[in-house]
C-alpha positions in Angstrom: 62.3 48.1 55.0 61.5 46.1 58.1 58.3 45.3 59.6 57.1 42.9 62.3 53.7 41.2 62.4 52.6 39.5 65.6 52.3 35.6 65.3 48.5 36.0 66.1 47.7 37.8 63.0 44.8 36.6 61.2 42.9 37.5 58.1 40.5 39.6 60.2 43.1 41.8 61.5 44.6 44.6 59.6 48.0 46.0 60.3 48.3 49.6 58.7 51.9 50.1 57.2 53.5 53.2 57.0 55.1 52.3 53.8 53.8 50.9 50.7 50.3 49.3 51.5 48.5 47.7 54.4 49.0 43.9 55.3 46.0 42.0 56.4 48.2 38.8 57.0 50.9 36.8 55.4 49.0 33.8 53.9 48.2 32.8 50.5 44.5 33.0 51.1 44.4 36.3 53.2 42.8 39.2 51.6 45.1 41.9 50.3 44.9 45.7 50.2 44.3 45.7 46.5 43.7 49.5 46.2 46.9 50.3 48.4 49.0 47.8 46.3 47.8 49.2 42.7 48.3 52.8 44.0 51.7 52.1 45.3 52.6 50.4 42.0 51.2 53.4 40.0 53.5 55.6 42.1 56.5 53.5 41.1 55.5 53.7 37.7 55.3 57.4 37.8 59.0 57.4 38.9 59.9 55.2 35.9 58.2 57.6 33.5 60.0 60.4 35.3 63.4 58.7 34.7 62.5 57.7 31.1 61.7 61.5 30.5 64.9 62.5 31.9 66.7 60.2 29.3 67.0 56.7 31.1 65.7 53.9 28.8 63.4 51.5 30.2 65.7 48.6 29.5 68.2 50.2 32.0 65.8 50.5 34.8 65.6 47.7 37.4 63.1 47.6 40.4 64.2 46.1 43.6 63.3 45.7 47.1 63.2 43.8 50.4 60.2 42.3 52.0 57.2 44.6 51.2 59.3 46.7 48.9 60.3 43.5 46.9 56.7 42.5 46.6 55.9 45.8 45.4 58.8 45.8 42.9 57.5 42.5 41.5 53.9 43.6 41.1 55.0 46.9 39.6 57.5 45.4 37.2 55.1 42.8 36.0 52.3 45.2 35.3 54.5 48.1 33.9 53.8 49.1 30.4 57.6 49.4 29.6 59.9 46.5 29.2 62.2 47.2 32.1 65.7 45.3 32.6 64.6 43.3 35.6 63.7 42.9 39.2 65.5 42.1 42.5 63.0 40.7 44.8 64.3 39.8 48.2 62.5 38.1 51.0 59.1 38.7 49.6 55.9 37.4 47.8 53.9 38.1 44.8 51.0 40.5 45.9 47.7 39.8 44.3 49.0 36.7 43.0 45.6 35.4 42.0 45.4 37.9 39.4 48.4 36.5 37.5 49.3 35.7 34.9 46.5 37.5 33.2 47.4 40.8 35.0 50.9 40.9 33.6 51.8 43.2 30.9 52.8 41.5 27.5 56.5 42.3 27.9 56.5 40.8 31.5 57.5 37.3 29.7 61.0 38.7 28.9 61.6 40.2 32.4 64.7 38.9 34.2 64.1 38.2 38.1 66.5 37.6 41.0 64.5 36.4 43.8 66.3 35.6 47.1 64.8 34.3 50.3 66.2 33.2 53.6 65.5 29.7 54.6 64.6 30.6 58.2 62.7 33.7 57.5 59.8 33.8 60.2 58.3 37.2 58.6 57.8 35.8 54.9 57.9 32.0 55.2 60.3 30.2 52.8 57.2 28.5 51.3 56.0 31.9 50.2 59.3 32.6 48.3 58.9 29.1 46.7 55.2 29.6 45.9 56.1 33.2 44.4 58.9 31.6 42.1 56.4 29.1 40.9 53.9 31.7 40.0 56.5 33.7 38.2 57.4 30.7 36.1 53.8 30.9 34.6 54.3 34.7 33.9 57.9 35.0 33.0 60.0 32.9 30.7 61.3 30.4 33.4 64.8 30.5 32.4 64.8 34.2 33.3 63.7 33.7 36.9 66.5 32.9 39.4 65.4 31.7 42.7 68.0 31.3 45.5 67.4 30.1 49.1 70.0 30.9 51.7 70.5 28.4 54.5 70.5 29.9 58.0 69.1 33.3 56.9 66.2 34.8 58.6 64.2 38.0 57.5 67.5 39.7 56.6 70.3 39.4 54.0 73.6 37.8 54.0 76.9 38.4 52.1 76.3 35.7 49.6 72.9 37.2 48.7 74.5 40.7 48.2 77.0 39.1 45.9 74.3 37.6 43.9 72.6 40.9 43.7 75.8 42.7 42.7 76.3 40.0 39.8 72.8 40.2 38.7 72.9 44.2 38.5 76.4 43.9 36.7 75.0 41.5 34.0 71.9 43.5 33.2 73.3 47.1 33.2 76.1 48.7 31.3 79.0 50.1 33.2 78.5 53.9 34.0 80.8 56.1 31.8 82.0 58.7 34.2 
């Protein structure tokens, strides 16, 4: 998912997103689309329920996404009533961050998270990634949160980041038997 916000975006300006939820800005103090975030998270949780009804154990489900999708993955996983395997959060932030750690489900402390961020990201600045990692350490067992910065990377990915995602997934999920 890729989106562009004008540099003049302020907390009084809303940008309707045609994806998960609306963004009013990317600043830790900017109001957030709480209803939209929670609705999108409920949609993700419904997909999880569907997969579980079809035989996939919760501990074999990993949520992941890039930018707004990564933000939603973090929020949905931390508030999910089922203990999922983990989260891949790329170039993102923790939505409704002020509600945590209280908003987290009891099993969230055992969640395994890979959070990656480009050092030169102009869309979701590096400091938002670092602030998110710090917040996650109060919600999840700190040793279970990997935060990786990638020098020279903007709001995109790089081969090293994709290799880290591959390694993370292979550690958490058993090989498929075909």
